[in-house]
C-alpha positions as CSV (number, residue, x, y, z in Angstrom):
1,X,0.0,0.0,0.0
2,X,1.5,3.3,-1.0
3,X,1.1,6.6,0.9
4,X,0.9,10.1,-0.6
5,X,2.5,11.6,2.6
6,X,6.1,12.5,2.6
7,X,8.5,10.4,4.7
8,X,9.3,11.2,8.3
9,X,5.8,11.3,9.8
10,X,4.3,13.7,7.3
11,X,6.8,16.5,7.5
12,X,8.3,17.9,4.4
13,X,12.0,17.7,3.9
14,X,13.0,21.4,3.9
15,X,16.4,22.5,2.7
16,X,18.2,25.2,4.7
17,X,18.8,27.8,2.1
18,X,20.3,31.2,2.8
19,X,16.9,32.7,2.1
20,X,15.1,30.4,4.7
21,X,17.8,31.1,7.3
22,X,17.4,34.8,6.8
23,X,13.6,34.5,7.1
24,X,13.9,32.5,10.4
25,X,16.5,34.9,11.8
26,X,14.5,37.9,10.8
27,X,11.3,36.5,12.4
28,X,13.2,35.6,15.5
29,X,14.5,39.2,15.7
30,X,11.0,40.6,15.4
31,X,9.7,38.3,18.1
32,X,12.6,39.2,20.5
33,X,12.1,43.0,19.7
34,X,8.4,42.7,20.5
35,X,9.0,40.9,23.7
36,X,11.7,43.3,24.9
37,X,9.6,46.3,23.8
38,X,6.6,44.9,25.7
39,X,8.6,44.4,28.8
40,X,9.8,48.0,28.7
41,X,6.2,49.1,28.1
42,X,5.1,47.2,31.2
43,X,8.0,48.2,33.4
44,X,7.6,51.6,31.8
45,X,9.0,55.0,32.4
46,X,8.1,56.4,35.8
47,X,6.4,59.3,34.1
48,X,4.2,57.0,32.0
49,X,2.7,55.5,35.2
50,X,2.0,58.7,37.0
51,X,-1.6,59.2,38.0
52,X,-3.0,62.6,39.2
53,X,-4.6,62.8,42.6
54,X,-8.4,62.1,42.2
55,X,-10.8,65.0,42.4
56,X,-12.2,63.7,45.7
57,X,-8.8,64.1,47.4
58,X,-7.3,67.0,45.4
59,X,-8.5,69.9,47.5
60,X,-7.1,68.5,50.8
61,X,-3.8,67.6,49.1
62,X,-3.4,71.0,47.6
63,X,-4.2,72.8,50.9
64,X,-1.7,70.7,52.8
65,X,1.0,71.2,50.1
66,X,0.5,74.9,49.8
67,X,0.6,75.3,53.5
68,X,3.9,73.4,53.7
69,X,5.4,75.4,50.8
70,X,4.1,78.7,52.1
71,X,2.0,79.5,49.0
72,X,2.5,79.2,45.3
73,X,0.7,77.4,42.6
74,X,0.0,73.6,42.4
75,X,1.5,72.6,39.0
76,X,1.4,68.8,39.2
77,X,0.0,66.0,41.4
78,X,0.7,62.3,41.6
79,X,-0.8,59.3,43.5
80,X,1.4,56.4,44.6
81,X,4.7,58.2,44.4
82,X,7.7,56.0,45.4
83,X,8.2,58.2,48.5
84,X,4.6,58.7,49.7
85,X,0.9,58.3,49.0
86,X,0.6,61.6,47.3
87,X,3.1,64.0,45.8
88,X,2.1,67.6,45.0
89,X,4.5,69.9,43.0
90,X,4.2,73.6,44.0
91,X,5.8,76.4,42.0
92,X,6.5,79.4,44.1
93,X,6.3,83.0,42.9
94,X,10.1,83.1,42.4
95,X,10.0,80.0,40.1
96,X,11.3,77.6,42.7
97,X,9.6,74.2,42.6
98,X,8.8,72.3,45.8
99,X,7.7,68.7,45.8
100,X,5.6,68.0,48.9
101,X,5.1,64.3,50.0
102,X,1.9,63.5,51.8
103,X,0.7,60.4,53.6
104,X,-2.8,58.9,53.2
105,X,-4.2,61.4,55.8
106,X,-2.6,64.4,54.0
107,X,0.1,64.8,56.6
108,X,3.4,66.1,55.3
109,X,6.1,63.3,55.3
110,X,8.8,65.2,53.3
111,X,9.6,68.0,50.9
112,X,12.2,68.5,48.2
113,X,13.1,71.8,46.7
114,X,14.0,71.5,43.0
115,X,15.2,75.1,42.5
116,X,14.2,77.0,39.4
117,X,13.1,74.1,37.3
118,X,16.4,72.1,37.6
119,X,16.7,68.7,39.1
120,X,19.3,69.5,41.8
121,X,17.7,70.5,45.0
122,X,17.7,70.3,48.7
123,X,15.9,67.5,50.3
124,X,14.4,67.6,53.7
125,X,12.3,65.1,55.5
126,X,10.2,67.0,58.1
């Protein structure tokens, strides 16, 4: 009895040609790049995962931060900062930026002065 299937359990006998090798390597590179890119997207940049303080808590957080900074304007907020429950960025009238760290009860747990928009600043934990 003769079979129409190729030998070796039905698999075709493929020759490794330079073109096939290039296709396999290219496909592998695409899969690796997608996997690595996905991992970076999940791990993400800190800025990409920042969430503003919800409206229900915003007024209390702003009041606490402005009181700590001695005035100014709230320019950014964040929930779940690596240092505290809430972070409120306040820009003072002279351009100095102050990051105020708050706990879940809106108590100040630390402040950091970033100067006039630069990243070097004085850190204090009150």
